[in-house]
N, CA and C atoms as a LAMMPS dump frame, in Angstrom:
ITEM: TIMESTEP
0
ITEM: NUMBER OF ATOMS
354
ITEM: BOX BOUNDS ff ff ff
-5.0000000000000000e+02 5.0000000000000000e+02
-5.0000000000000000e+02 5.0000000000000000e+02
-5.0000000000000000e+02 5.0000000000000000e+02
ITEM: ATOMS id mol type element x y z
1 1 1 N 388.514 144.539 122.851
2 1 2 C 388.999 145.516 122.199
3 1 3 C 389.116 144.661 120.785
4 2 1 N 388.659 145.756 119.682
5 2 2 C 388.586 145.072 118.419
6 2 3 C 390.058 145.226 117.841
7 3 1 N 390.343 144.07 117.161
8 3 2 C 391.632 143.831 116.426
9 3 3 C 391.489 143.628 114.878
10 4 1 N 392.069 144.044 114.047
11 4 2 C 392.049 143.719 112.48
12 4 3 C 393.477 143.264 112.063
13 5 1 N 393.421 142.633 110.771
14 5 2 C 394.557 142.478 110.174
15 5 3 C 394.46 143.22 108.978
16 6 1 N 395.696 144.065 108.593
17 6 2 C 395.895 144.78 107.386
18 6 3 C 396.63 144.616 106.433
19 7 1 N 396.799 145.073 105.151
20 7 2 C 397.904 145.017 104.345
21 7 3 C 398.34 146.502 104.213
22 8 1 N 399.781 146.702 104.517
23 8 2 C 400.319 147.875 104.774
24 8 3 C 401.525 148.062 103.624
25 9 1 N 401.506 149.211 103.039
26 9 2 C 402.625 149.681 102.255
27 9 3 C 403.403 150.644 102.932
28 10 1 N 404.532 150.483 103.224
29 10 2 C 405.646 151.379 103.951
30 10 3 C 406.019 152.314 102.83
31 11 1 N 406.126 153.485 103.311
32 11 2 C 406.768 154.497 102.374
33 11 3 C 408.283 155.031 102.594
34 12 1 N 408.979 154.412 103.636
35 12 2 C 410.262 154.788 103.988
36 12 3 C 411.024 153.594 103.658
37 13 1 N 412.323 153.59 103.851
38 13 2 C 413.329 152.532 103.721
39 13 3 C 412.75 151.015 104.291
40 14 1 N 413.128 150.038 103.651
41 14 2 C 412.775 148.602 104.12
42 14 3 C 413.341 148.515 105.293
43 15 1 N 414.528 149.093 105.456
44 15 2 C 415.248 148.922 106.774
45 15 3 C 414.495 149.339 108.198
46 16 1 N 413.647 150.166 107.953
47 16 2 C 412.99 151.072 109.018
48 16 3 C 411.587 150.183 109.375
49 17 1 N 411.365 149.185 108.607
50 17 2 C 409.77 148.542 108.86
51 17 3 C 410.064 147.986 110.199
52 18 1 N 408.988 147.989 111.108
53 18 2 C 409.161 147.293 112.367
54 18 3 C 409.231 145.727 112.072
55 19 1 N 409.929 145.19 112.923
56 19 2 C 410.303 143.618 112.622
57 19 3 C 409.136 142.635 113.149
58 20 1 N 409.191 141.692 112.924
59 20 2 C 408.24 140.571 113.175
60 20 3 C 408.587 140.151 114.487
61 21 1 N 407.605 140.328 115.407
62 21 2 C 407.816 139.809 116.859
63 21 3 C 407.1 138.314 117.152
64 22 1 N 407.971 137.789 118.096
65 22 2 C 407.267 136.402 118.602
66 22 3 C 405.966 136.923 119.254
67 23 1 N 405.053 135.731 119.166
68 23 2 C 403.736 135.84 119.686
69 23 3 C 403.842 136.225 121.084
70 24 1 N 404.63 135.771 122.136
71 24 2 C 404.521 136.195 123.262
72 24 3 C 405.231 137.615 123.377
73 25 1 N 405.826 138.174 122.556
74 25 2 C 406.45 139.459 122.677
75 25 3 C 405.345 140.647 121.909
76 26 1 N 404.166 140.129 121.496
77 26 2 C 403.186 140.908 120.937
78 26 3 C 402.359 141.719 122.069
79 27 1 N 402.923 142.708 122.894
80 27 2 C 402.404 143.31 123.903
81 27 3 C 402.421 144.85 123.422
82 28 1 N 401.499 145.652 123.966
83 28 2 C 401.202 147.213 123.545
84 28 3 C 402.845 147.93 123.796
85 29 1 N 403.378 147.482 125.048
86 29 2 C 404.749 148.191 125.312
87 29 3 C 405.756 147.934 124.365
88 30 1 N 405.752 147.069 123.437
89 30 2 C 406.931 146.92 122.592
90 30 3 C 406.268 146.819 121.064
91 31 1 N 405.201 147.69 121.093
92 31 2 C 404.81 147.778 119.536
93 31 3 C 405.226 149.214 119.1
94 32 1 N 404.911 148.939 117.596
95 32 2 C 405.267 150.393 116.841
96 32 3 C 403.814 150.822 116.969
97 33 1 N 403.723 152.121 117.359
98 33 2 C 402.569 152.8 117.566
99 33 3 C 402.407 154.206 116.785
100 34 1 N 402.26 154.081 115.363
101 34 2 C 402.11 155.448 114.775
102 34 3 C 400.636 155.905 114.768
103 35 1 N 400.535 157.145 114.437
104 35 2 C 399.071 157.681 114.425
105 35 3 C 398.465 157.231 113.274
106 36 1 N 397.194 156.905 113.411
107 36 2 C 396.36 156.277 112.276
108 36 3 C 395.274 157.183 111.91
109 37 1 N 394.883 157.385 110.751
110 37 2 C 393.855 158.242 110.186
111 37 3 C 393.267 157.622 109.091
112 38 1 N 391.972 156.999 109.086
113 38 2 C 391.124 156.523 108.077
114 38 3 C 390.545 157.276 106.948
115 39 1 N 390.555 156.891 105.62
116 39 2 C 389.906 157.534 104.512
117 39 3 C 388.557 157.853 104.952
118 40 1 N 388.271 159.379 104.834
119 40 2 C 386.805 159.759 105.151
120 40 3 C 386.658 160.067 106.718
121 41 1 N 387.548 159.765 107.646
122 41 2 C 387.53 160.007 108.759
123 41 3 C 387.332 161.308 109.351
124 42 1 N 388.176 162.464 108.495
125 42 2 C 388.177 163.643 108.878
126 42 3 C 387.723 164.613 107.605
127 43 1 N 386.926 165.665 107.681
128 43 2 C 386.51 166.549 106.461
129 43 3 C 387.615 167.671 106.1
130 44 1 N 388.48 167.982 107.091
131 44 2 C 389.472 168.888 107.033
132 44 3 C 390.722 168.224 106.84
133 45 1 N 391.671 168.939 106.515
134 45 2 C 393.132 168.425 106.701
135 45 3 C 393.551 168.215 108.122
136 46 1 N 394.233 167.173 108.279
137 46 2 C 394.868 166.857 109.593
138 46 3 C 395.932 167.676 110.067
139 47 1 N 396.765 168.125 109.134
140 47 2 C 398.059 168.603 109.803
141 47 3 C 398.373 170.051 109.167
142 48 1 N 398.944 170.641 109.863
143 48 2 C 399.406 172.115 109.622
144 48 3 C 400.83 171.961 110.193
145 49 1 N 401.548 171.902 109.132
146 49 2 C 403.072 171.481 109.301
147 49 3 C 403.072 170.147 109.989
148 50 1 N 403.717 170.133 111.119
149 50 2 C 403.877 169.021 111.994
150 50 3 C 402.79 168.977 113.031
151 51 1 N 402.218 169.958 113.187
152 51 2 C 401.228 169.922 114.197
153 51 3 C 399.829 169.646 113.729
154 52 1 N 399.186 168.53 114.698
155 52 2 C 397.865 168.305 114.213
156 52 3 C 396.655 169.309 114.317
157 53 1 N 395.814 169.376 113.407
158 53 2 C 394.774 170.374 113.566
159 53 3 C 393.396 169.824 114.307
160 54 1 N 393.405 168.438 114.581
161 54 2 C 392.33 167.627 114.82
162 54 3 C 392.818 166.521 115.868
163 55 1 N 391.901 165.943 116.869
164 55 2 C 392.321 164.934 117.657
165 55 3 C 392.504 163.781 116.88
166 56 1 N 393.716 163.161 117.357
167 56 2 C 394.185 161.806 116.811
168 56 3 C 394.341 160.693 117.396
169 57 1 N 394.261 159.637 116.871
170 57 2 C 394.614 158.14 117.688
171 57 3 C 395.691 157.519 117.243
172 58 1 N 396.473 156.945 118.177
173 58 2 C 397.724 156.169 117.995
174 58 3 C 397.107 154.64 117.824
175 59 1 N 397.761 154.105 116.898
176 59 2 C 397.477 152.47 116.642
177 59 3 C 398.567 151.723 117.276
178 60 1 N 398.388 150.34 117.228
179 60 2 C 399.277 149.472 117.697
180 60 3 C 399.369 148.406 116.369
181 61 1 N 400.668 148.337 115.977
182 61 2 C 400.824 147.58 114.845
183 61 3 C 401.951 146.567 115.05
184 62 1 N 401.604 145.315 114.641
185 62 2 C 402.684 144.212 114.935
186 62 3 C 402.535 143.484 113.465
187 63 1 N 403.697 143.423 112.623
188 63 2 C 403.958 142.974 111.449
189 63 3 C 403.978 141.455 111.668
190 64 1 N 403.315 140.683 110.873
191 64 2 C 403.127 139.216 110.855
192 64 3 C 404.074 138.73 109.667
193 65 1 N 404.157 139.295 108.415
194 65 2 C 404.686 138.882 107.192
195 65 3 C 405.321 140.099 106.615
196 66 1 N 406.553 140.094 106.358
197 66 2 C 407.148 141.245 105.43
198 66 3 C 407.82 140.622 104.165
199 67 1 N 407.528 141.391 103.087
200 67 2 C 407.724 141.035 101.673
201 67 3 C 408.003 142.464 101.022
202 68 1 N 409.345 142.831 100.978
203 68 2 C 409.834 144.002 100.534
204 68 3 C 409.388 145.101 101.464
205 69 1 N 408.525 146.032 100.706
206 69 2 C 407.983 147.357 101.772
207 69 3 C 406.412 147.238 101.966
208 70 1 N 405.99 145.89 101.713
209 70 2 C 404.473 145.47 102.112
210 70 3 C 404.702 144.346 103.239
211 71 1 N 403.729 144.591 104.051
212 71 2 C 403.445 143.71 105.342
213 71 3 C 401.984 143.281 105.42
214 72 1 N 401.758 142.214 106.057
215 72 2 C 400.509 141.907 106.715
216 72 3 C 400.819 142.156 108.08
217 73 1 N 399.684 142.965 108.693
218 73 2 C 400.001 143.29 110.051
219 73 3 C 398.784 143.079 110.897
220 74 1 N 398.683 142.744 112.157
221 74 2 C 397.989 142.898 113.284
222 74 3 C 397.799 144.37 113.603
223 75 1 N 396.594 145.07 113.599
224 75 2 C 396.517 146.566 113.914
225 75 3 C 395.249 146.709 115.044
226 76 1 N 395.232 147.593 115.937
227 76 2 C 394.265 148.015 116.608
228 76 3 C 394.511 149.388 117.004
229 77 1 N 393.87 150.011 118.174
230 77 2 C 394.183 151.366 118.637
231 77 3 C 394.885 151.051 120.018
232 78 1 N 395.669 151.994 120.451
233 78 2 C 396.574 152.086 121.829
234 78 3 C 395.456 152.246 122.947
235 79 1 N 394.494 152.902 122.831
236 79 2 C 393.434 152.976 123.918
237 79 3 C 392.249 152.437 123.767
238 80 1 N 391.616 152.335 124.825
239 80 2 C 390.271 151.796 124.757
240 80 3 C 389.082 152.545 124.327
241 81 1 N 389.1 154.015 124.365
242 81 2 C 388.057 154.716 123.791
243 81 3 C 388.266 155.232 122.494
244 82 1 N 389.098 154.574 121.588
245 82 2 C 389.3 154.91 120.311
246 82 3 C 388.07 154.731 119.525
247 83 1 N 388.19 155.083 118.006
248 83 2 C 386.845 154.683 117.059
249 83 3 C 387.013 153.524 116.562
250 84 1 N 386.855 152.494 117.159
251 84 2 C 387.052 151.072 116.823
252 84 3 C 386.143 150.793 115.41
253 85 1 N 385.112 151.529 115.354
254 85 2 C 384.214 151.354 114.22
255 85 3 C 384.885 151.435 112.814
256 86 1 N 386.072 152.095 112.882
257 86 2 C 386.777 152.246 111.586
258 86 3 C 387.719 150.975 111.062
259 87 1 N 387.778 149.849 112.118
260 87 2 C 388.362 148.903 111.802
261 87 3 C 387.67 147.788 111.094
262 88 1 N 387.024 148.115 109.858
263 88 2 C 386.155 147.318 109.126
264 88 3 C 386.875 146.815 107.903
265 89 1 N 386.712 145.661 107.487
266 89 2 C 387.302 145.144 106.097
267 89 3 C 386.993 146.192 104.979
268 90 1 N 388.209 146.446 104.238
269 90 2 C 387.92 147.372 103.064
270 90 3 C 388.27 148.838 103.404
271 91 1 N 388.26 149.164 104.756
272 91 2 C 388.811 150.5 105.265
273 91 3 C 390.178 150.944 104.902
274 92 1 N 390.41 152.02 104.131
275 92 2 C 391.753 152.473 103.869
276 92 3 C 392.227 153.409 104.994
277 93 1 N 393.443 153.215 105.237
278 93 2 C 394.329 154.212 106.208
279 93 3 C 395.439 154.613 105.83
280 94 1 N 395.738 155.922 106.607
281 94 2 C 397.544 156.196 106.486
282 94 3 C 397.903 155.99 107.948
283 95 1 N 399.31 155.818 108.112
284 95 2 C 400.081 155.818 109.309
285 95 3 C 401.091 157.154 109.249
286 96 1 N 401.311 157.8 110.446
287 96 2 C 402.06 158.836 110.477
288 96 3 C 402.674 158.927 111.731
289 97 1 N 404.2 159.366 111.389
290 97 2 C 405.036 159.539 112.812
291 97 3 C 405.089 161.237 112.616
292 98 1 N 404.323 161.685 113.574
293 98 2 C 404.073 163.288 113.595
294 98 3 C 403.395 163.688 112.411
295 99 1 N 403.878 164.635 111.677
296 99 2 C 402.923 164.768 110.328
297 99 3 C 403.382 164.207 108.95
298 100 1 N 404.373 163.292 109.268
299 100 2 C 404.917 162.468 108.272
300 100 3 C 404.231 161.339 107.866
301 101 1 N 403.648 161.079 106.561
302 101 2 C 403.134 159.892 106.241
303 101 3 C 404.2 158.87 106.22
304 102 1 N 404.035 157.847 106.804
305 102 2 C 404.97 156.768 106.7
306 102 3 C 404.451 155.197 106.06
307 103 1 N 403.116 155.312 105.96
308 103 2 C 402.408 154.167 105.297
309 103 3 C 400.994 154.391 105.195
310 104 1 N 400.529 153.49 104.036
311 104 2 C 399.137 153.452 103.644
312 104 3 C 398.664 151.979 103.766
313 105 1 N 397.538 151.742 104.109
314 105 2 C 397.274 150.168 104.323
315 105 3 C 395.545 150.222 104.087
316 106 1 N 395.029 148.963 104.127
317 106 2 C 393.517 148.615 103.915
318 106 3 C 393.376 147.425 104.98
319 107 1 N 392.391 147.48 105.497
320 107 2 C 391.805 146.407 106.52
321 107 3 C 391.585 145.287 105.771
322 108 1 N 392.179 143.951 105.95
323 108 2 C 391.791 142.852 105.104
324 108 3 C 391.018 141.645 105.911
325 109 1 N 390.939 141.869 107.178
326 109 2 C 390.325 140.854 108.067
327 109 3 C 389.92 141.636 109.396
328 110 1 N 388.715 141.123 109.952
329 110 2 C 388.261 141.667 111.328
330 110 3 C 388.496 140.412 112.273
331 111 1 N 388.867 140.689 113.616
332 111 2 C 388.85 139.648 114.497
333 111 3 C 389.017 140.23 115.804
334 112 1 N 388.977 139.452 116.834
335 112 2 C 389.223 139.776 118.251
336 112 3 C 390.489 139.459 118.804
337 113 1 N 391.167 138.628 118.341
338 113 2 C 392.595 138.303 118.614
339 113 3 C 393.24 137.628 117.471
340 114 1 N 394.569 138.196 117.485
341 114 2 C 395.59 137.51 116.573
342 114 3 C 396.777 137.381 117.292
343 115 1 N 396.848 136.83 118.522
344 115 2 C 398.075 136.841 119.345
345 115 3 C 398.428 137.983 119.773
346 116 1 N 397.659 138.904 120.064
347 116 2 C 398.26 140.357 120.596
348 116 3 C 397.734 140.316 122.106
349 117 1 N 398.814 140.683 122.787
350 117 2 C 398.204 140.967 124.294
351 117 3 C 398.406 142.406 124.81
352 118 1 N 397.604 142.733 125.867
353 118 2 C 397.479 144.186 126.204
354 118 3 C 398.66 144.586 126.651
């Protein structure tokens, strides 16, 4: 499973930013799992109100560093058959909770493991 590191700017209160977890707790079942959409991934609008017009993918996000409303985070997809080709250096994305955009980010590093377990 392809994993990347991203720089993320959270659009909500800093109090709601997912915490940094110990390395041994970085498991999908403990993750923050918002919907992820990459710039250029879809040719039409994603949302109609709070309802998705397109098939969407859930991400797995583990924050490694938090500075104000910006984080450096490990990121991947929740499921094996997701479009991992989007996890490339320089790729820009948005994170959603339902139809609400909660963060914007950019992939800064690609790798196969940053201490994340299945």
